[in-house]
C-alpha positions in Angstrom: -160.9 126.0 59.3 -159.2 122.6 57.5 -161.4 123.0 54.6 -160.5 126.7 54.8 -156.4 125.5 54.3 -157.3 123.5 51.9 -158.7 125.9 49.7 -156.4 128.6 50.1 -153.8 125.7 49.4 -155.4 125.1 46.3 -156.0 128.2 45.0 -152.0 129.4 46.2 -151.2 126.2 44.0 -153.4 126.9 41.3 -152.0 130.5 40.7 -148.0 129.7 41.5 -148.8 127.0 38.5 -150.0 129.5 36.4 -147.4 132.0 37.3 -144.2 129.3 36.4 -146.2 129.1 33.0 -147.3 132.0 32.0 -144.2 134.3 33.0 -141.7 133.3 30.1 -144.9 134.5 27.7 -145.0 137.2 29.3 -141.5 138.4 29.2 -141.1 137.6 25.4 -144.2 139.5 24.8 -142.5 142.7 26.6 -139.6 142.6 24.9 -141.0 142.0 21.5 -141.9 145.8 21.7 -137.9 146.5 21.7 -135.0 145.7 19.3 -132.4 144.7 21.7 -130.8 141.9 20.9 -130.2 140.1 24.3 -133.3 139.3 26.1 -133.6 141.6 29.3 -132.2 144.8 28.1 -134.8 147.2 27.5 -133.5 150.0 24.8 -136.9 151.5 23.9 -140.5 151.1 23.0 -140.2 149.9 19.3 -142.6 148.1 16.8 -139.7 147.4 14.3 -139.6 143.4 15.4 -143.5 143.1 13.7 -142.8 145.3 11.3 -140.1 143.3 9.7 -142.1 140.1 9.9 -144.9 141.7 7.4 -142.6 143.6 5.3 -140.1 140.2 4.4 -137.2 142.3 6.6 -136.8 139.8 8.7 -133.6 136.5 8.1 -135.1 134.4 4.8 -134.6 131.3 6.9 -137.0 132.3 9.3 -139.6 133.4 6.9 -139.0 130.5 5.1 -139.7 128.3 8.2 -142.6 130.1 8.9 -144.2 129.6 5.3 -143.3 126.0 4.7 -144.7 125.7 8.6 -148.3 127.0 7.3 -148.1 125.2 4.3 -147.6 121.6 6.2 -150.5 122.3 8.9 -153.0 123.3 6.3 -152.2 120.3 4.0 -152.3 118.0 7.2 -155.1 119.3 8.7 -157.3 119.5 6.4 -156.2 115.9 5.0 -156.3 114.3 8.9 -159.8 116.2 9.6 -161.4 114.5 6.1 -159.7 110.7 7.5 -160.4 111.5 11.4 -164.1 112.8 10.6 -164.6 109.4 8.1 -163.0 107.3 10.2 -165.0 108.6 13.6 -168.4 107.7 11.1 -167.5 104.2 10.8 -166.0 103.6 14.1 -169.6 104.6 15.3 -171.2 102.5 13.3 -168.8 99.5 14.7 -170.4 96.9 17.7 -169.8 97.9 21.0 -166.6 95.2 21.7 -165.2 96.1 17.9 -165.6 100.0 18.8 -164.1 100.1 21.9 -160.9 98.2 20.1 -160.6 101.0 17.6 -161.2 103.4 20.1 -158.0 102.2 22.5 -155.9 101.7 19.5 -156.8 105.1 18.3 -155.8 106.6 21.8 -152.1 104.8 21.3 -151.0 107.5 19.3 -151.9 110.1 21.1 -150.4 109.1 24.6 -147.2 107.7 22.9 -144.4 110.1 23.3 -143.3 112.3 20.1 -139.9 111.0 20.2 -141.0 107.3 19.8 -143.5 108.4 16.8 -140.7 110.3 15.0 -137.5 107.4 15.1 -140.8 105.1 14.0 -141.7 107.3 11.4 -138.2 107.8 10.4 -137.0 104.2 10.1 -140.6 103.2 8.2 -139.3 106.1 4.9 -136.1 105.1 5.3 -137.3 101.2 4.7 -140.1 102.1 2.0 -137.4 104.0 0.4 -138.8 107.3 0.3 -137.3 110.3 -0.1 -137.3 112.5 3.0 -139.1 116.3 2.5 -142.1 117.7 2.2 -143.7 114.9 1.7 -142.4 113.1 4.8 -143.2 116.1 7.3 -146.8 116.1 5.6 -147.8 112.3 6.0 -146.1 112.0 9.6 -148.1 115.2 10.4 -150.8 113.3 9.6 -150.9 110.0 11.0 -150.1 111.7 14.8 -153.2 114.4 13.8 -156.0 112.2 12.8 -156.0 110.7 15.9 -157.3 113.9 17.2 -159.8 114.4 15.3 -161.1 111.3 15.7 -161.4 112.3 19.2 -162.9 115.4 18.3 -165.4 114.3 16.5 -166.4 110.9 18.6 -168.7 113.0 21.2 -170.9 114.7 18.4 -171.6 111.3 16.7 -172.1 109.9 20.6 -174.6 112.6 21.9 -176.5 112.6 18.1 -179.7 110.7 17.9 -178.9 107.3 16.6 -182.8 107.4 14.6 -182.1 110.2 12.1 -179.7 109.2 9.4 -182.5 105.6 9.2 -184.7 108.7 9.2 -183.5 110.4 6.8 -182.6 106.9 4.4 -186.9 106.2 5.2 -187.7 109.6 3.6 -186.0 108.9 0.5 -182.4 110.2 1.1 -179.5 108.0 -0.5 -177.1 107.2 1.7 -174.7 109.9 0.7 -177.7 112.2 0.9 -178.0 111.3 4.4 -174.2 111.7 4.7 -174.0 115.1 4.1 -176.7 116.7 4.9 -177.7 115.1 8.4 -174.7 113.4 9.8 -172.4 116.3 8.8 -174.1 119.1 10.0 -174.7 116.8 13.2 -170.8 116.4 13.9 -169.7 119.8 12.2 -168.6 121.7 15.5 -166.3 118.1 16.3 -165.2 118.6 12.7 -164.3 122.4 12.6 -162.8 121.9 16.4 -160.7 118.8 15.4 -159.1 121.2 12.2 -158.0 123.4 14.6 -156.5 120.7 16.8 -154.8 119.2 14.1 -153.5 122.7 12.6 -152.2 124.1 16.4 -150.8 120.1 16.8 -148.7 120.5 13.4 -147.0 124.3 13.6 -146.4 123.2 17.6 -144.6 119.6 16.7 -141.0 119.4 16.7 -139.7 115.8 17.3 -141.5 114.1 14.7 -140.8 117.0 11.8 -136.4 116.8 12.9 -136.5 112.9 12.3 -138.7 113.1 9.2 -137.6 116.0 7.3 -134.6 115.1 6.1 -131.4 116.8 5.0 -132.7 119.0 2.2 -132.5 122.3 3.8 -136.3 122.0 4.9 -136.8 123.4 7.9 -140.2 124.2 9.8 -140.6 127.0 12.6 -140.1 124.8 15.4 -136.6 123.5 13.7 -135.5 126.9 12.8 -136.1 128.3 16.5 -133.8 124.8 17.4 -130.9 125.3 15.0 -131.0 129.2 16.3 -130.7 128.8 19.5 -128.0 126.2 18.8 -126.0 129.2 17.2 -126.2 130.9 20.5 -128.9 133.0 20.8 -132.4 133.4 18.8 -133.3 135.8 16.0 -134.8 139.4 17.7 -138.0 139.0 16.0 -138.5 135.6 16.9 -140.2 136.8 20.2 -142.6 139.2 18.0 -143.5 136.1 16.6 -143.9 134.2 19.4 -146.0 136.4 20.6 -148.2 136.5 18.0 -148.6 132.5 17.7 -149.7 132.9 21.4 -151.9 135.4 20.4 -153.6 133.4 17.6 -153.4 130.1 19.1 -155.5 132.2 22.6 -158.2 133.3 20.0 -158.2 129.9 18.5 -158.9 128.4 22.0 -161.1 131.1 22.7 -163.5 130.3 19.7 -163.7 126.8 20.0 -164.6 127.0 23.8 -167.5 130.1 22.8 -168.4 127.5 20.1 -169.2 124.9 22.4 -170.7 126.7 25.0 -173.2 128.4 22.4 -174.0 124.3 21.2 -174.3 123.6 25.0 -176.6 126.2 25.3 -178.8 125.6 22.7 -178.7 121.9 23.2 -180.0 122.7 26.8 -182.6 124.6 25.5 -183.8 122.3 22.9 -184.2 119.1 25.4 -186.3 122.0 27.8 -188.4 122.6 24.9 -189.1 119.2 23.7 -189.7 118.2 27.6 -192.0 121.1 27.8 -193.7 119.6 25.0 -194.1 116.1 26.2 
């Protein structure tokens, strides 16, 4: 009886948590299909908010913020993926004690609160005399995205056969060829996951962008929403934009999970074949 009660309580708590988390998103999605300026006042079904975004009829500052956000996210995610992937390979080849130490240091930026990271980078850029703007925001995003890429790639490296690199060298491959044709294909799923994670983290960031964007008028989507909310309300098109971002992120997560499940299935099948051959 107690076990049954515990299961019911656990399921009830889970559903309550999901309800609290996703109800606001569902409400925003519903009211993105009406043109009312006040959330909660339904004035009839309409797709005009979405049309305004894609046709460029929305607020110029909002469209500029979207453009800035995408440019920064793409650049930061690309550079972070390159740095994180090669860093993970370097960390993997360290001796056990050094590897643990570097892995511990890599986890600190992920645990560190965003506001502390933002203030630290702001003070660093001021001390170095770097003018704040696109450059500082991109550098800041690279700094907090790279550890996540390392975290995504490391499991692929640890699960890889450690002898395939040496085998490639023994068969006549150069170190660069062994890296590009053997190691990178093995860790490609981790690299893709790291890029997607970096991209979504960059789009989602607020605190770091707020402290590093300076006063030149640069706005990302998160800082624009913050500024718009402080004026007493949100631009109606933001409801449609929020819904689109949620759907895109959800789709990316589904792709990541499906890829991971497919790779795990292939690895299980490969292991089963090897076991049968033995």
